[in-house]
C-alpha positions in Angstrom: 0.0 0.0 0.0 2.8 2.4 0.8 4.5 1.8 -2.5 1.3 2.5 -4.3 0.7 5.7 -2.3 4.2 7.0 -3.1 3.8 6.1 -6.8 0.4 7.9 -6.9 2.0 11.0 -5.4 4.9 11.0 -7.8 2.6 10.4 -10.8 0.4 13.3 -9.8 3.4 15.7 -9.4 4.8 14.6 -12.8 1.5 15.3 -14.5 1.4 11.9 -16.0 -1.0 9.0 -15.4 -1.0 7.5 -11.9 -0.7 3.8 -11.4 -3.5 1.9 -9.9 -3.7 1.8 -6.1 -1.5 -1.0 -4.7 0.5 -1.4 -7.9 4.2 -2.1 -6.9 6.5 0.8 -7.2 9.0 -1.5 -9.0 6.5 -1.6 -11.9 6.3 2.1 -11.9 10.1 2.3 -11.9 10.1 0.0 -14.9 7.7 2.3 -16.8 10.1 5.2 -16.3 9.0 6.9 -13.1 11.7 9.1 -11.7 13.8 8.1 -8.6 12.6 9.6 -5.4 15.3 11.2 -3.1 14.4 12.3 0.4 16.6 14.1 2.9 15.7 13.2 6.5 16.9 15.4 9.3 16.7 13.5 12.6 17.6 13.9 16.3 20.9 12.4 17.3 19.1 9.9 19.5 17.3 8.5 16.4 20.6 7.6 14.7 20.3 3.9 15.1 16.5 3.9 14.3 17.0 5.9 11.1 19.8 3.6 9.9 17.4 0.7 10.0 14.5 2.8 8.6 16.7 3.7 5.6 17.2 0.0 4.8 13.6 -1.0 5.4 12.0 1.9 3.6 14.2 1.7 0.5 13.4 -2.0 0.3 9.7 -1.4 0.7 9.6 1.4 -1.9 12.0 0.6 -4.7 13.2 3.7 -6.5 13.3 5.7 -3.3 16.5 6.8 -1.6 16.9 8.3 1.9 19.7 10.5 2.9 19.9 10.7 6.7 21.5 13.5 8.7 21.4 13.5 12.5 22.4 16.1 15.1 20.9 18.0 17.9 17.3 18.9 17.1 17.9 22.5 17.9 20.9 22.6 15.4 18.8 20.9 12.7 15.9 23.3 13.2 18.3 26.2 12.8 19.7 24.7 9.6 16.2 24.3 8.2 15.4 28.0 9.0 18.6 29.0 7.2 17.5 27.1 4.1 19.0 23.6 4.4 17.4 21.2 1.9 15.6 18.9 4.2 12.4 17.1 3.3 11.4 15.8 6.7 12.5 16.9 10.2 12.2 14.3 13.1 12.9 16.0 16.4 13.5 14.8 20.0 10.9 17.3 21.2 7.8 19.1 20.0 9.2 22.6 20.5 11.5 22.6 17.5 9.0 21.2 15.0 6.5 23.7 16.3 8.9 26.6 15.6 8.8 25.6 11.9 5.0 25.3 12.0 4.7 28.8 13.5 7.1 30.3 11.0 5.3 28.8 8.0 8.2 26.4 7.3 6.3 23.2 7.8 3.6 21.7 5.7 0.8 20.8 8.2 1.0 20.2 11.9 3.7 18.4 13.9 3.1 14.7 14.2 4.1 13.1 17.6 5.6 9.7 16.7 7.3 8.4 19.9 8.2 9.0 23.5 11.3 8.3 25.5 12.4 8.1 29.1 15.4 9.6 31.0 18.0 7.6 32.9 21.3 8.4 34.6 24.4 6.7 33.0 27.8 6.1 34.5 30.9 4.3 33.1 30.7 0.6 33.5 33.4 0.7 36.1 31.5 3.5 38.0 34.6 5.1 39.6 32.5 7.6 41.5 30.4 4.9 43.0 27.1 6.5 42.0 24.1 4.4 43.1 21.3 6.9 42.9 20.4 10.1 41.0 20.8 11.9 44.4 24.6 11.3 44.0 24.7 13.7 41.1 24.7 16.5 43.7 27.7 15.1 45.7 30.7 17.4 45.8 33.3 16.5 43.2 31.0 14.6 40.8 31.7 15.4 37.1 28.4 15.6 35.4 28.3 15.7 31.6 25.3 17.7 30.2 24.2 19.2 26.9 24.0 22.7 25.6 21.0 24.7 26.9 19.1 24.7 23.6 19.4 20.9 23.1 16.2 19.0 24.0 17.9 16.6 26.3 19.2 19.6 28.4 15.7 20.9 28.8 14.3 17.4 29.8 17.2 16.9 32.2 16.6 20.3 33.9 13.0 19.3 34.4 14.0 16.0 35.8 16.5 17.6 38.2 13.8 20.0 39.4 11.4 17.0 39.9 14.1 15.1 41.8 14.7 18.0 44.1 11.1 17.5 45.4 11.6 13.8 46.0 12.0 12.5 49.6 15.6 12.0 50.5 17.0 14.6 48.1 18.9 17.6 49.6 17.2 21.0 49.5 20.1 22.4 47.4 20.0 19.5 44.9 19.4 21.7 41.8 22.2 24.1 42.7 24.6 21.4 43.6 23.9 19.4 40.4 24.4 22.6 38.3 27.7 23.3 40.0 28.8 19.7 39.1 28.3 20.2 35.4 31.8 19.7 33.9 30.9 20.1 30.2 28.0 20.8 27.9 27.9 18.7 24.7 26.3 19.1 21.3 23.7 16.4 21.8 22.8 13.3 23.9 24.9 11.0 21.8 28.0 13.1 22.6 27.1 12.9 26.3 27.1 9.1 26.1 30.4 9.1 24.3 32.0 11.2 27.1 30.8 8.8 29.7 32.0 5.8 27.6 35.5 7.3 27.6 35.5 7.9 31.3 35.6 11.7 30.8 32.8 12.2 33.2 31.2 10.4 36.2 27.5 10.6 35.1 25.0 12.1 32.6 21.3 12.2 32.2 20.4 10.8 28.8 17.6 9.1 26.9 16.9 5.5 28.0 17.3 4.4 24.4 20.8 5.8 24.1 21.8 4.1 27.4 20.4 0.8 26.0 22.4 1.1 22.8 25.8 1.3 24.6 27.7 -1.6 26.1 30.1 0.8 27.8 27.8 2.5 30.3 25.7 1.3 33.3 22.3 2.6 33.9 21.0 4.2 37.1 17.2 4.3 37.0 15.3 7.5 38.2 12.1 7.4 40.2 9.1 7.1 37.9 7.4 9.8 39.9 10.1 12.3 38.8 10.8 11.0 35.3 10.1 13.2 32.3 8.5 11.8 29.1 10.4 13.0 26.1 8.0 13.5 23.2 9.3 13.2 19.7 7.6 14.9 16.7 8.1 15.3 13.0 7.1 17.7 10.2 7.3 17.9 6.5 9.4 20.9 5.5 7.4 23.4 3.4 10.2 24.1 0.9 10.5 20.4 0.1 9.8 19.8 -3.5 9.2 16.1 -2.8 5.6 14.9 -2.7 6.8 11.7 -1.2 7.9 13.4 2.1 4.4 13.3 3.6 4.1 9.6 2.7 7.4 8.9 4.4 6.3 10.7 7.6 3.0 8.9 7.7 4.8 5.6 7.3 7.3 6.4 10.0 4.5 7.5 12.5 2.5 4.4 11.5 2.7 0.7 12.4 5.9 0.0 10.4 7.8 2.9 11.9 6.5 2.1 15.3 7.8 -1.4 15.1 11.3 -0.2 14.4 11.1 2.5 17.1 9.9 -0.1 19.6 12.8 -2.4 18.7 15.2 0.3 19.9 13.3 0.9 23.1 11.2 3.9 22.1 7.7 4.0 23.5 4.5 4.8 21.5 3.3 8.4 21.4 0.9 9.3 24.2 
């Protein structure tokens, strides 16, 4: 069905006859339909997901090629505002896609496609002997964080504020945690890399990034304090590709959800 939908869109844009619904794209390609190229901008935490999506989608829709670019959602949103040739933007938050919607740079509303959880990670050797998120406020702990505009930094700040209200956490938890921040990285993946190298004692990251690494250990945070990270995507208005909307619908649908789930992402709520 997806292949047929993409073929219909392409046929309509080309002004030629559209294939019958459900007709394989391979048949359309054989009849001379142009190759479809889509540039997908995705949050760094979607790197593994999008690598698999590329293989699955290109196999499902022959004649379609995906170019994947991942970085901080904030950095990608800025690039799109500056005219970068993206077709679809998949963000680790709803704020950055909404910026594009509000500025008339997105075609339609933002589509929430997944949620994520936050955890604390430490090197597998755990040299600072961290056993609880409360330890992030201990004197001398080197916390690796992200730049203030990066979604994971905003989620982490909310989590830290929530933890400060939990029983057993010191009254100055937020201030002490902030004092312990040793560096601010470009994105959550860079935070994980620093912890893997032992260049920090702990970091607050997405549960999916922690799961993907064999060189970090995970410290769970209280569910009462955890912050659901909501991921959303948009089709970029300046995209000349009619297949961009079909891709976003596929990614937010059952096939995309299956891939997201296999990496530990949760369904949109």
